[in-house]
Backbone as JSON, one array per atom type, in Angstrom:
{
  "sequence": "MNVSDFRFPGWLPIVLLAAVLLGGAAPAPAAEGESGLPLPRFVSIRADEVNLRIGPGIQYPVDWVYLRKSLPVEIVAEFQTWRKIRDWQGTQGWVHQSMLSGHRGIIVTGKLRTLRKKANVKGAVVARAEPGVVGKLLKCAAGSGWCRVEIDGFKGWLRRVEFWGAYADELVE",
  "N": [[-23.81, 3.8, -59.52], [-20.93, 2.14, -58.44], [-19.45, -0.85, -59.75], [-18.11, -2.26, -57.81], [-19.6, -1.79, -55.57], [-21.75, -3.5, -55.24], [-23.23, -6.82, -55.8], [-24.74, -8.66, -58.43], [-27.5, -10.74, -58.07], [-28.3, -13.9, -59.61], [-30.96, -14.18, -60.31], [-32.02, -11.68, -60.73], [-33.49, -10.36, -62.93], [-36.09, -11.47, -62.65], [-36.89, -10.55, -60.14], [-36.89, -7.79, -60.62], [-38.97, -7.63, -62.5], [-41.1, -8.46, -60.87], [-41.1, -6.36, -59.03], [-41.9, -4.24, -60.67], [-44.47, -5.09, -61.41], [-45.72, -5.14, -58.91], [-45.62, -2.57, -58.16], [-43.43, -0.07, -57.52], [-43.42, 2.31, -56.11], [-42.41, 4.68, -53.7], [-43.53, 5.16, -50.31], [-45.1, 8.17, -49.13], [-42.95, 10.39, -47.38], [-42.9, 10.29, -43.85], [-43.25, 12.37, -40.93], [-42.13, 11.27, -38.73], [-40.65, 8.15, -37.92], [-41.35, 4.68, -36.98], [-39.43, 4.24, -35.07], [-39.28, 6.59, -33.76], [-37.55, 8.43, -34.66], [-36.7, 11.01, -37.07], [-38.03, 10.97, -40.43], [-37.43, 11.52, -43.85], [-33.99, 10.36, -43.22], [-30.41, 10.55, -43.05], [-28.02, 7.92, -42.89], [-25.43, 5.43, -42.56], [-23.93, 2.56, -44.19], [-23.15, -0.18, -42.17], [-21.55, -2.5, -42.28], [-19.16, -4.57, -44.14], [-20.46, -6.07, -45.99], [-23.71, -6.01, -46.99], [-27.03, -7.02, -47.25], [-29.56, -6.0, -49.46], [-32.91, -6.09, -49.46], [-36.06, -6.95, -51.12], [-38.25, -6.6, -49.57], [-39.41, -6.07, -46.12], [-37.96, -8.21, -44.35], [-36.38, -11.43, -43.7], [-37.46, -13.33, -45.31], [-37.84, -12.23, -47.77], [-36.5, -11.87, -51.07], [-33.01, -11.19, -51.82], [-32.01, -8.25, -53.32], [-29.85, -6.54, -53.96], [-26.38, -6.55, -53.05], [-24.58, -4.73, -50.91], [-21.23, -3.81, -50.87], [-19.63, -2.06, -49.53], [-18.55, -0.57, -46.86], [-19.57, 2.15, -44.79], [-20.86, 3.58, -46.77], [-23.06, 6.16, -47.64], [-26.56, 6.23, -46.98], [-30.09, 6.79, -47.28], [-32.68, 6.67, -44.99], [-35.96, 5.96, -45.66], [-38.32, 4.82, -44.88], [-39.81, 2.83, -42.24], [-40.24, -0.36, -40.75], [-41.0, -2.22, -38.13], [-38.08, -3.8, -37.19], [-36.83, -3.24, -39.52], [-35.49, -1.24, -42.18], [-36.29, 0.84, -44.82], [-34.28, 1.83, -47.36], [-32.62, 4.3, -49.42], [-30.23, 4.71, -51.92], [-27.51, 6.76, -53.21], [-27.92, 6.68, -55.92], [-30.55, 6.25, -56.23], [-31.51, 3.67, -55.88], [-33.62, 1.5, -54.1], [-34.57, -0.34, -51.17], [-34.89, -2.85, -48.57], [-33.24, -3.14, -45.42], [-31.91, -4.73, -42.5], [-32.03, -3.07, -39.36], [-29.71, -3.39, -37.84], [-27.65, -3.41, -39.63], [-27.06, -0.87, -40.25], [-25.53, 2.3, -39.55], [-25.46, 5.13, -37.39], [-23.55, 6.96, -37.99], [-22.52, 9.55, -40.09], [-22.07, 9.56, -43.53], [-20.6, 10.49, -46.7], [-20.79, 10.68, -50.29], [-18.84, 11.45, -52.99], [-19.9, 13.28, -55.78], [-20.54, 13.8, -59.32], [-17.92, 15.3, -60.68], [-14.28, 15.51, -60.51], [-13.5, 16.71, -57.33], [-12.65, 19.43, -55.1], [-11.27, 19.57, -51.94], [-11.28, 22.08, -49.55], [-9.34, 24.27, -47.44], [-10.65, 26.31, -46.12], [-14.09, 27.37, -45.95], [-14.71, 28.37, -48.66], [-14.48, 29.21, -52.18], [-11.96, 30.14, -52.75], [-10.32, 29.15, -50.87], [-7.4, 27.45, -49.62], [-6.16, 24.49, -51.25], [-6.77, 21.32, -49.97], [-7.05, 18.63, -50.63], [-7.92, 16.48, -53.42], [-10.83, 14.88, -54.65], [-12.18, 12.07, -56.25], [-15.14, 11.26, -58.19], [-17.46, 9.11, -56.55], [-15.92, 8.48, -54.38], [-15.93, 7.75, -50.94], [-16.59, 9.35, -47.86], [-16.46, 10.92, -44.56], [-19.01, 12.82, -42.99], [-18.6, 15.73, -41.25], [-19.47, 18.28, -40.34], [-22.0, 20.7, -40.93], [-23.14, 23.89, -41.54], [-26.25, 25.45, -40.93], [-27.99, 26.83, -43.64], [-25.66, 27.34, -44.94], [-23.63, 26.83, -47.8], [-21.66, 24.99, -47.59], [-19.87, 22.13, -46.26], [-18.0, 20.47, -43.72], [-15.79, 17.84, -44.21], [-14.3, 14.55, -44.08], [-11.98, 12.77, -45.89], [-10.25, 9.95, -46.59], [-8.45, 10.55, -44.46], [-7.9, 13.21, -44.88], [-9.03, 16.37, -43.99], [-11.42, 18.79, -44.8], [-13.29, 21.34, -46.58], [-16.23, 20.98, -48.48], [-18.51, 21.92, -51.05], [-22.03, 21.62, -50.65], [-23.36, 20.77, -52.93], [-21.57, 19.14, -54.17], [-21.46, 16.61, -53.23], [-23.28, 13.69, -52.02], [-25.38, 13.16, -49.28], [-26.21, 14.92, -47.35], [-28.82, 17.13, -46.43], [-30.18, 20.03, -48.1], [-30.43, 22.44, -46.44], [-29.59, 21.52, -44.0], [-28.53, 21.31, -40.6], [-25.61, 20.12, -39.27], [-23.78, 18.96, -36.63]],
  "CA": [[-23.18, 2.99, -58.5], [-19.77, 1.42, -58.94], [-19.61, -2.29, -59.73], [-17.57, -2.77, -56.55], [-20.53, -1.51, -54.49], [-22.77, -4.53, -55.1], [-23.21, -7.97, -56.71], [-26.04, -8.98, -59.0], [-27.94, -12.12, -57.98], [-28.63, -14.45, -60.91], [-32.4, -14.1, -60.57], [-32.39, -10.27, -60.68], [-34.57, -9.95, -63.84], [-37.38, -11.9, -62.1], [-37.21, -9.63, -59.05], [-37.23, -6.5, -61.21], [-40.31, -7.75, -63.07], [-42.04, -8.49, -59.74], [-41.18, -5.01, -58.47], [-42.7, -3.43, -61.58], [-45.85, -5.54, -61.32], [-46.26, -4.83, -57.59], [-45.56, -1.12, -57.97], [-42.27, 0.25, -56.71], [-43.47, 3.68, -55.62], [-42.1, 4.84, -52.28], [-44.56, 5.87, -49.58], [-44.77, 9.56, -48.81], [-42.19, 10.43, -46.14], [-43.6, 10.71, -42.64], [-42.46, 13.25, -40.09], [-41.45, 10.45, -37.73], [-40.78, 6.72, -38.14], [-41.71, 3.84, -35.83], [-38.35, 4.36, -34.09], [-39.35, 7.91, -33.12], [-36.58, 9.3, -35.34], [-37.3, 11.64, -38.25], [-37.94, 10.39, -41.77], [-36.24, 10.7, -44.1], [-32.76, 10.76, -42.54], [-29.21, 9.9, -43.56], [-27.2, 7.04, -42.07], [-24.46, 4.78, -43.44], [-23.83, 1.11, -44.14], [-22.3, -0.53, -41.03], [-20.69, -3.67, -42.51], [-18.52, -4.69, -45.45], [-21.4, -6.75, -46.87], [-25.07, -5.8, -46.49], [-28.07, -7.42, -48.2], [-30.7, -5.12, -49.69], [-34.02, -6.99, -49.81], [-37.2, -6.3, -51.75], [-39.26, -6.39, -48.54], [-38.88, -5.99, -44.76], [-37.83, -9.49, -43.66], [-35.43, -12.36, -44.33], [-38.17, -14.15, -46.28], [-37.83, -11.54, -49.06], [-35.24, -12.08, -51.8], [-31.97, -10.16, -51.83], [-31.99, -7.54, -54.59], [-28.48, -6.07, -54.11], [-25.49, -6.75, -51.9], [-23.63, -3.63, -50.8], [-19.9, -4.27, -50.47], [-18.88, -0.84, -49.23], [-18.81, -0.03, -45.53], [-19.63, 3.61, -44.65], [-21.6, 4.2, -47.87], [-24.24, 6.85, -47.11], [-27.88, 5.87, -47.48], [-31.16, 7.57, -46.67], [-33.82, 5.89, -44.52], [-37.19, 6.61, -46.13], [-39.46, 4.18, -44.22], [-39.45, 1.87, -41.19], [-41.22, -1.39, -40.38], [-40.41, -2.97, -37.02], [-36.62, -3.64, -37.14], [-36.36, -3.1, -40.9], [-35.43, 0.11, -42.68], [-36.26, 1.0, -46.27], [-33.24, 2.81, -47.66], [-32.38, 4.74, -50.8], [-28.83, 5.11, -52.05], [-27.24, 7.98, -53.97], [-28.38, 6.54, -57.3], [-31.99, 6.05, -56.21], [-31.87, 2.28, -55.61], [-34.31, 1.38, -52.82], [-34.85, -1.68, -50.66], [-34.97, -3.0, -47.12], [-32.13, -3.74, -44.69], [-32.14, -4.8, -41.06], [-31.46, -1.9, -38.68], [-28.37, -3.69, -37.31], [-26.68, -3.24, -40.71], [-26.91, 0.57, -40.48], [-24.86, 3.07, -38.51], [-25.86, 6.53, -37.3], [-22.45, 7.81, -38.47], [-22.86, 10.18, -41.37], [-21.12, 9.43, -44.61], [-20.87, 11.22, -47.94], [-20.18, 10.14, -51.5], [-18.53, 12.54, -53.92], [-20.67, 13.15, -57.02], [-20.22, 14.7, -60.43], [-16.58, 15.26, -61.26], [-13.22, 15.68, -59.52], [-13.87, 17.78, -56.39], [-11.54, 19.96, -54.33], [-11.45, 19.88, -50.53], [-10.65, 23.36, -49.26], [-8.98, 24.53, -46.05], [-11.72, 27.17, -45.61], [-15.36, 27.19, -46.65], [-14.93, 29.27, -49.8], [-13.83, 28.71, -53.39], [-10.58, 30.61, -52.8], [-9.57, 28.5, -49.8], [-6.29, 26.6, -50.06], [-6.52, 23.12, -51.58], [-6.32, 20.3, -49.03], [-6.98, 17.38, -51.41], [-8.92, 16.34, -54.48], [-11.55, 13.61, -54.51], [-12.86, 11.63, -57.47], [-16.53, 10.81, -57.99], [-17.59, 7.77, -55.99], [-15.15, 8.35, -53.15], [-16.75, 7.84, -49.73], [-15.93, 10.01, -46.73], [-17.27, 11.19, -43.37], [-19.56, 14.16, -42.84], [-18.23, 16.21, -39.92], [-20.18, 19.48, -39.91], [-22.64, 21.58, -41.91], [-23.87, 25.01, -40.92], [-27.55, 25.7, -41.55], [-27.96, 27.96, -44.55], [-24.35, 27.43, -45.6], [-23.46, 25.94, -48.94], [-20.45, 24.21, -47.35], [-19.8, 21.16, -45.16], [-16.66, 19.95, -43.41], [-15.78, 16.4, -44.43], [-13.01, 13.86, -44.0], [-11.81, 11.75, -46.91], [-8.92, 9.32, -46.51], [-7.62, 11.24, -43.49], [-7.83, 14.64, -45.2], [-10.2, 17.13, -43.56], [-11.57, 20.03, -45.52], [-14.64, 21.8, -46.87], [-16.82, 20.74, -49.8], [-19.84, 22.5, -51.23], [-23.08, 20.6, -50.53], [-23.74, 20.28, -54.25], [-20.49, 18.29, -54.68], [-21.55, 15.27, -52.64], [-24.6, 13.24, -51.58], [-25.33, 12.7, -47.91], [-26.7, 15.96, -46.46], [-29.92, 17.89, -47.01], [-29.79, 21.38, -48.55], [-30.28, 23.41, -45.35], [-29.45, 20.76, -42.76], [-27.5, 21.63, -39.62], [-24.91, 18.94, -38.76], [-22.73, 19.39, -35.69]],
  "C": [[-22.01, 2.26, -59.13], [-20.02, -0.08, -58.83], [-19.11, -2.86, -58.41], [-18.52, -2.55, -55.37], [-21.55, -2.61, -54.26], [-22.51, -5.69, -56.04], [-24.62, -8.17, -57.23], [-26.37, -10.44, -58.73], [-28.37, -12.6, -59.36], [-30.1, -14.3, -61.28], [-32.91, -12.66, -60.58], [-33.5, -9.89, -61.66], [-35.96, -10.33, -63.32], [-37.82, -10.93, -61.0], [-37.61, -8.27, -59.61], [-38.62, -6.53, -61.83], [-41.35, -7.75, -61.96], [-42.2, -7.1, -59.15], [-42.03, -4.1, -59.35], [-44.17, -3.8, -61.46], [-46.5, -5.16, -59.99], [-46.25, -3.33, -57.31], [-44.44, -0.75, -57.02], [-42.28, 1.65, -56.14], [-43.21, 3.72, -54.12], [-43.26, 5.54, -51.58], [-44.13, 7.3, -49.3], [-44.04, 9.61, -47.48], [-43.04, 10.96, -44.98], [-42.69, 11.63, -41.85], [-41.63, 12.44, -39.1], [-41.7, 8.99, -38.02], [-41.19, 6.0, -36.87], [-40.67, 3.97, -34.71], [-38.43, 5.66, -33.29], [-38.36, 8.9, -33.72], [-37.2, 9.87, -36.61], [-37.09, 10.83, -39.53], [-38.16, 11.5, -42.77], [-35.05, 11.2, -43.28], [-31.59, 9.97, -43.13], [-28.53, 9.08, -42.49], [-26.14, 6.45, -43.01], [-24.49, 3.27, -43.24], [-22.79, 0.74, -43.07], [-21.25, -1.6, -41.36], [-20.11, -3.66, -43.92], [-19.44, -5.36, -46.47], [-22.8, -6.65, -46.26], [-26.07, -6.14, -47.59], [-29.17, -6.38, -48.26], [-31.82, -6.01, -50.22], [-35.18, -6.23, -50.42], [-38.34, -6.05, -50.78], [-38.63, -6.44, -47.16], [-38.88, -7.33, -44.02], [-36.9, -10.42, -44.41], [-36.12, -13.28, -45.34], [-38.2, -13.52, -47.67], [-36.49, -11.75, -49.74], [-34.3, -10.88, -51.69], [-31.92, -9.57, -53.24], [-30.58, -7.08, -54.93], [-27.69, -6.53, -52.89], [-24.51, -5.58, -51.92], [-22.32, -4.17, -50.25], [-19.01, -3.09, -50.09], [-19.31, -0.27, -47.89], [-18.73, 1.49, -45.58], [-20.33, 4.32, -45.8], [-22.83, 4.89, -47.29], [-25.51, 6.34, -47.78], [-28.9, 6.72, -46.73], [-32.28, 6.62, -46.25], [-35.08, 6.65, -44.91], [-38.45, 6.0, -45.51], [-38.94, 3.19, -43.19], [-40.6, 0.88, -41.02], [-40.55, -2.29, -39.37], [-38.9, -2.74, -37.0], [-36.0, -3.47, -38.53], [-36.44, -1.65, -41.35], [-35.39, 0.09, -44.2], [-35.29, 2.13, -46.55], [-33.22, 3.15, -49.14], [-30.91, 5.14, -50.86], [-28.71, 6.31, -52.98], [-27.67, 7.9, -55.42], [-29.87, 6.26, -57.38], [-32.43, 4.62, -55.99], [-32.49, 2.21, -54.22], [-34.53, -0.08, -52.45], [-34.77, -1.66, -49.15], [-33.73, -3.66, -46.56], [-32.51, -3.8, -43.21], [-31.42, -3.63, -40.39], [-30.05, -2.15, -38.17], [-27.27, -3.51, -38.36], [-26.43, -1.76, -41.03], [-26.25, 1.24, -39.28], [-25.37, 4.5, -38.54], [-24.77, 7.48, -37.75], [-22.79, 8.31, -39.86], [-21.73, 10.05, -42.37], [-21.51, 10.33, -45.77], [-20.29, 10.41, -49.1], [-20.03, 11.3, -52.48], [-19.25, 12.26, -55.24], [-20.14, 14.08, -58.1], [-18.87, 14.47, -61.05], [-15.55, 15.36, -60.14], [-13.55, 16.89, -58.65], [-12.65, 18.17, -55.56], [-11.96, 20.22, -52.89], [-10.66, 21.15, -50.24], [-10.37, 23.51, -47.76], [-10.04, 25.39, -45.37], [-12.94, 26.99, -46.48], [-15.6, 28.29, -47.68], [-14.09, 28.79, -50.98], [-12.38, 29.16, -53.53], [-9.72, 30.01, -51.7], [-8.48, 27.6, -50.37], [-6.77, 25.17, -50.28], [-5.92, 22.16, -50.54], [-6.11, 18.98, -49.76], [-8.0, 17.44, -52.52], [-9.53, 14.95, -54.35], [-12.31, 13.3, -55.79], [-14.29, 11.24, -57.16], [-16.55, 9.38, -57.47], [-16.79, 7.54, -54.73], [-16.07, 8.59, -51.96], [-15.94, 8.48, -48.62], [-16.9, 10.18, -45.57], [-17.77, 12.63, -43.4], [-19.29, 14.6, -41.41], [-19.11, 17.35, -39.43], [-20.8, 20.18, -41.11], [-23.36, 22.67, -41.14], [-25.18, 25.2, -41.67], [-27.44, 26.92, -42.43], [-26.64, 28.13, -45.28], [-24.32, 26.47, -46.77], [-22.28, 25.0, -48.77], [-20.59, 23.26, -46.18], [-18.36, 20.72, -44.97], [-16.74, 18.43, -43.49], [-14.37, 15.85, -44.2], [-13.0, 12.75, -45.03], [-10.39, 11.23, -46.85], [-7.96, 10.08, -45.6], [-7.45, 12.73, -43.76], [-9.13, 15.32, -44.78], [-10.24, 18.45, -44.31], [-13.04, 20.31, -45.79], [-15.02, 21.49, -48.31], [-18.15, 21.46, -49.86], [-20.87, 21.36, -51.2], [-23.46, 19.99, -51.88], [-22.7, 19.33, -54.84], [-20.51, 16.88, -54.09], [-23.01, 14.97, -52.3], [-24.45, 12.74, -50.15], [-25.75, 13.74, -46.9], [-27.82, 16.71, -47.19], [-29.48, 19.33, -47.22], [-29.55, 22.36, -47.41], [-30.09, 22.75, -44.0], [-28.29, 21.27, -41.9], [-26.91, 20.31, -39.12], [-23.79, 19.43, -37.88], [-21.94, 18.24, -35.19]]
}
């Protein structure tokens, strides 16, 4: 995670120790959450600043503060109006559902990636994206290794293995 994505609260070591003592294992994913929507599923951060808490409620301490709107996250559990999320680096915690958007985002991973005009490695270059760049997920064909994305106004195709924010065989229309 980039430093610009979050702030560290001063009491973080205490929270980390508590998480270790209480056991930080995620529950096994259910087929459907309390909302009736599938679990797990991808969404994105709705606001410029979103608190990630160690439990589902405002009484729980803030573990991270996300400072990056549209960052993709994965909902792995639900409790009333709270959603347990996981980010692209595996950090998990709880956010209120109002801080999440159903819009699909992606984050470029690995190394410098090339957006292509067509969904193949010989397609013309549209743009290049550095690791950590956030964009929008527009389309993925089931069984295809490619997805159409938009990054900084440039639309093109990326291989699924070049970003985080879509499941291996997921259909996105």
